[in-house]
TIMI-525671 format. One record per residue (C-alpha): residue number from 1; residue in three letters; x, y, z. Coordinates in steps of 0.2 Angstrom, whole numbers, plus 5000, padded with zeros to 4 digits. Each point is the difference from the previous one (the first is absolute). Example, Ala and Ser with C-alpha at 12.3 -4.5 7.8 and 13.67 -1.06 7.14 Angstrom:
BEGIN
<atom num="1" residu="ala" x="5062" y="4978" z="5039"/>
<atom num="2" residu="ser" x="5006" y="5017" z="4997"/>
END
This chain:
BEGIN
<atom num="1" residu="met" x="5029" y="5181" z="5090"/>
<atom num="2" residu="ala" x="5013" y="4996" z="4987"/>
<atom num="3" residu="arg" x="5014" y="5009" z="5009"/>
<atom num="4" residu="pro" x="4998" y="4992" z="5018"/>
<atom num="5" residu="ile" x="5000" y="4983" z="4990"/>
<atom num="6" residu="ala" x="5015" y="5005" z="4988"/>
<atom num="7" residu="val" x="5012" y="5008" z="5018"/>
<atom num="8" residu="ile" x="4994" y="4982" z="5005"/>
<atom num="9" residu="ile" x="5008" y="4992" z="4987"/>
<atom num="10" residu="val" x="5012" y="5012" z="4999"/>
<atom num="11" residu="val" x="5011" y="4997" z="5015"/>
<atom num="12" residu="gly" x="4994" y="4983" z="5000"/>
<atom num="13" residu="val" x="5011" y="4996" z="4985"/>
<atom num="14" residu="met" x="5015" y="5014" z="5010"/>
<atom num="15" residu="ala" x="5000" y="4988" z="5013"/>
<atom num="16" residu="ala" x="5003" y="4984" z="4990"/>
<atom num="17" residu="phe" x="5012" y="5007" z="4991"/>
<atom num="18" residu="ser" x="5008" y="5008" z="5017"/>
<atom num="19" residu="thr" x="5000" y="4983" z="5005"/>
<atom num="20" residu="ile" x="5012" y="4990" z="4986"/>
<atom num="21" residu="asn" x="5020" y="5001" z="5005"/>
<atom num="22" residu="asp" x="4992" y="5001" z="5018"/>
<atom num="23" residu="pro" x="5010" y="4986" z="5009"/>
<atom num="24" residu="ala" x="4988" y="5003" z="5013"/>
<atom num="25" residu="ala" x="4986" y="4996" z="4990"/>
<atom num="26" residu="arg" x="5011" y="4984" z="4996"/>
<atom num="27" residu="leu" x="4993" y="5005" z="4981"/>
<atom num="28" residu="val" x="5019" y="5002" z="4992"/>
<atom num="29" residu="val" x="4997" y="5000" z="4978"/>
<atom num="30" residu="trp" x="5020" y="4993" z="4996"/>
<atom num="31" residu="thr" x="5004" y="5007" z="4980"/>
<atom num="32" residu="gly" x="5005" y="4980" z="4999"/>
<atom num="33" residu="asp" x="4983" y="4995" z="5006"/>
<atom num="34" residu="val" x="4990" y="5012" z="4984"/>
<atom num="35" residu="asp" x="4997" y="4992" z="4985"/>
<atom num="36" residu="trp" x="4991" y="5006" z="4984"/>
<atom num="37" residu="leu" x="4982" y="4988" z="5002"/>
<atom num="38" residu="gly" x="5002" y="5006" z="5020"/>
<atom num="39" residu="ile" x="4996" y="5019" z="4993"/>
<atom num="40" residu="val" x="4987" y="4996" z="4984"/>
<atom num="41" residu="lys" x="4990" y="4989" z="5015"/>
<atom num="42" residu="val" x="4999" y="5016" z="5012"/>
<atom num="43" residu="val" x="4999" y="5014" z="4984"/>
<atom num="44" residu="cys" x="4985" y="4987" z="4996"/>
<atom num="45" residu="ala" x="4996" y="4999" z="5017"/>
<atom num="46" residu="ile" x="4999" y="5019" z="4999"/>
<atom num="47" residu="val" x="4988" y="5001" z="4984"/>
<atom num="48" residu="gly" x="4989" y="4987" z="5004"/>
<atom num="49" residu="gly" x="4997" y="5009" z="5018"/>
<atom num="50" residu="phe" x="4997" y="5017" z="4991"/>
<atom num="51" residu="val" x="4991" y="4993" z="4987"/>
<atom num="52" residu="gly" x="4991" y="4989" z="5015"/>
<atom num="53" residu="leu" x="4995" y="5018" z="5009"/>
<atom num="54" residu="ile" x="4994" y="5010" z="4984"/>
<atom num="55" residu="leu" x="4986" y="4984" z="4999"/>
<atom num="56" residu="val" x="4995" y="5002" z="5018"/>
<atom num="57" residu="his" x="4999" y="5021" z="4997"/>
<atom num="58" residu="glu" x="4988" y="4999" z="4988"/>
<atom num="59" residu="ser" x="4990" y="4987" z="5007"/>
<atom num="60" residu="leu" x="4999" y="5011" z="5013"/>
<atom num="61" residu="his" x="4990" y="5014" z="4991"/>
<atom num="62" residu="val" x="4990" y="4988" z="4988"/>
<atom num="63" residu="ala" x="4993" y="4992" z="5017"/>
<atom num="64" residu="gly" x="4994" y="5020" z="5004"/>
<atom num="65" residu="his" x="4991" y="4999" z="4983"/>
<atom num="66" residu="pro" x="4978" y="4994" z="5000"/>
<atom num="67" residu="gly" x="5001" y="4981" z="4998"/>
<atom num="68" residu="phe" x="5018" y="4998" z="5006"/>
<atom num="69" residu="gly" x="5008" y="5000" z="4982"/>
<atom num="70" residu="phe" x="4990" y="4989" z="4995"/>
<atom num="71" residu="thr" x="4987" y="5010" z="4988"/>
<atom num="72" residu="pro" x="5004" y="5004" z="4978"/>
<atom num="73" residu="glu" x="5006" y="5021" z="5008"/>
<atom num="74" residu="thr" x="5013" y="4993" z="5011"/>
<atom num="75" residu="ile" x="5018" y="5002" z="4989"/>
<atom num="76" residu="val" x="5019" y="4996" z="5007"/>
<atom num="77" residu="gly" x="5013" y="5000" z="4990"/>
<atom num="78" residu="ile" x="5017" y="5007" z="4992"/>
<atom num="79" residu="trp" x="5007" y="5013" z="4993"/>
<atom num="80" residu="pro" x="5015" y="4995" z="4997"/>
<atom num="81" residu="arg" x="5006" y="5020" z="4992"/>
<atom num="82" residu="arg" x="4998" y="5004" z="5015"/>
<atom num="83" residu="phe" x="5006" y="4986" z="5011"/>
<atom num="84" residu="val" x="4982" y="5003" z="5010"/>
<atom num="85" residu="ala" x="4988" y="4988" z="5007"/>
<atom num="86" residu="tyr" x="4981" y="5005" z="5000"/>
<atom num="87" residu="ala" x="4983" y="4995" z="5007"/>
<atom num="88" residu="tyr" x="4985" y="5008" z="4991"/>
<atom num="89" residu="tyr" x="4983" y="5003" z="5001"/>
<atom num="90" residu="gly" x="4989" y="5004" z="4985"/>
<atom num="91" residu="ala" x="4984" y="5001" z="5006"/>
<atom num="92" residu="arg" x="4992" y="5017" z="5012"/>
<atom num="93" residu="phe" x="5002" y="4993" z="5021"/>
<atom num="94" residu="arg" x="4985" y="5003" z="5010"/>
<atom num="95" residu="ala" x="4998" y="5009" z="5012"/>
<atom num="96" residu="ala" x="4992" y="4992" z="5010"/>
<atom num="97" residu="gly" x="5015" y="4988" z="5000"/>
<atom num="98" residu="phe" x="5012" y="5013" z="5011"/>
END
């Protein structure tokens, strides 16, 4: 499921970037119009969007845990050394739950 979503995102980003400096799309960026504050805003928006995407992704994993993740056995964390976010359920799943 992740690959089709990734393909859709990549194609969408490529389509968005292809409209830059395209007069037909009426999105023309002149070098005199670019300032550092604008660049910082764009970078912050991209990083914030990525963090938000990770939070939503892990929340969807947790929603599949018993009690929708509101149990002491559910652990959500970040592994900084490997740059990984994770959702873990420390107890056994019941067979009837599947």
